[in-house]
C-alpha positions as CSV (number, residue, x, y, z in Angstrom):
1,M,0.0,0.2,0.1
2,S,0.9,3.4,-0.4
3,K,1.6,6.4,2.4
4,R,-2.1,7.8,1.3
5,D,-3.6,4.3,1.4
6,D,-2.3,4.1,5.0
7,L,-3.1,7.7,5.7
8,I,-6.9,6.9,4.2
9,V,-6.8,3.9,6.7
10,K,-5.5,5.6,9.5
11,Y,-8.2,8.3,9.1
12,A,-11.1,5.5,8.5
13,V,-10.2,3.8,12.2
14,D,-10.5,8.0,13.9
15,I,-14.2,8.1,12.4
16,K,-14.9,5.1,13.7
17,D,-13.2,5.5,17.4
18,K,-14.2,9.5,17.8
19,F,-17.6,8.9,15.9
20,G,-18.9,5.8,15.7
21,E,-20.0,5.2,12.3
22,S,-18.1,3.6,9.4
23,A,-16.1,5.8,6.6
24,N,-18.1,6.3,3.1
25,M,-14.0,4.8,1.7
26,D,-15.3,6.5,-1.5
27,L,-15.7,9.8,-0.2
28,L,-13.1,9.6,2.5
29,T,-10.3,8.8,-0.3
30,K,-11.5,11.9,-2.5
31,V,-11.4,14.4,0.4
32,T,-7.8,13.2,1.5
33,I,-6.9,13.6,-2.0
34,G,-8.7,17.3,-2.4
35,L,-6.3,18.0,0.2
36,G,-3.1,16.8,-2.0
37,P,0.3,17.0,-0.2
38,S,-1.3,19.1,3.0
39,I,-1.1,15.7,4.5
40,Y,2.2,14.8,4.6
41,N,2.6,18.0,5.8
42,L,2.8,17.3,10.2
43,D,1.5,20.8,10.8
44,A,-0.8,21.4,7.5
45,S,-2.6,18.1,8.1
46,K,-3.8,18.9,11.7
47,V,-6.4,21.1,12.9
48,S,-6.3,23.8,15.5
49,G,-9.6,24.0,17.2
50,A,-8.7,25.9,20.1
51,N,-7.3,28.7,17.2
52,E,-10.1,31.0,16.0
53,K,-7.7,31.7,12.6
54,E,-7.7,28.1,11.9
55,L,-11.0,28.1,11.8
56,E,-11.7,30.9,9.7
57,T,-9.3,28.9,7.2
58,V,-11.7,26.1,7.5
59,K,-14.5,28.0,6.9
60,N,-13.5,30.2,4.0
61,N,-11.4,27.4,2.0
62,Y,-13.1,24.5,2.4
63,L,-17.1,25.2,2.9
64,I,-17.1,28.4,0.6
65,K,-14.6,27.7,-1.5
66,K,-14.3,23.7,-2.2
67,L,-17.7,23.0,-0.8
68,G,-19.9,26.2,-2.8
69,M,-21.7,27.1,0.8
70,S,-22.7,31.0,1.2
71,D,-21.0,32.8,4.2
72,S,-23.8,32.2,7.6
73,P,-23.4,31.2,11.3
74,Q,-24.4,27.7,10.5
75,L,-20.9,27.4,8.9
76,M,-19.0,28.5,12.1
77,D,-21.8,26.2,14.2
78,G,-21.0,23.2,12.1
79,I,-17.5,23.1,12.5
80,K,-17.3,24.0,16.2
81,T,-20.1,20.8,16.5
82,V,-17.7,18.3,14.3
83,L,-14.6,19.8,16.5
84,D,-16.5,18.8,19.7
85,N,-17.5,15.4,18.2
86,Y,-14.2,14.3,17.7
87,G,-13.4,15.6,21.5
88,S,-12.3,18.6,22.3
89,S,-9.5,16.7,24.2
90,N,-8.2,15.0,21.5
91,K,-5.3,17.2,19.6
92,N,-4.5,15.5,17.3
93,K,-7.6,16.3,14.9
94,H,-6.8,15.3,10.9
95,R,-7.7,17.5,8.3
96,V,-9.2,15.1,6.1
97,V,-11.5,13.9,9.0
98,V,-12.4,17.1,9.9
99,Y,-13.2,18.2,6.2
100,Y,-15.1,14.8,5.9
101,M,-17.4,14.9,8.6
102,L,-18.2,18.3,7.5
103,C,-18.9,17.2,4.2
104,K,-21.0,14.8,5.7
105,H,-23.0,17.1,8.3
106,F,-23.7,19.8,5.3
107,N,-24.9,16.4,3.0
108,K,-22.1,18.0,0.3
109,E,-21.3,14.8,-1.1
110,S,-21.7,15.7,-4.2
111,A,-19.1,18.3,-4.5
112,Y,-16.9,15.6,-4.8
């Protein structure tokens, strides 16, 4: 298996452990590929739930630009819901998992 395939399996396990659901592997693979080389960078591959600037970046670059959503307070509410469900004590929130769960939260699987 390639390094990316190994990471996809790791993300699927994280979704099962933290969210209690089985990942849609096709969607998870597409989200992973969409993030490109950033998944291999330790800093870029994580989302800091405590950093407001980081949350704005997730909102603007992913929800608005990638998923084509309109800016509204519901976007930040959705981000915070996903991060809360991921676990506030969990310091290693994988960007792929957060984006995957946001995609599902807002029913935007069709963007992929």
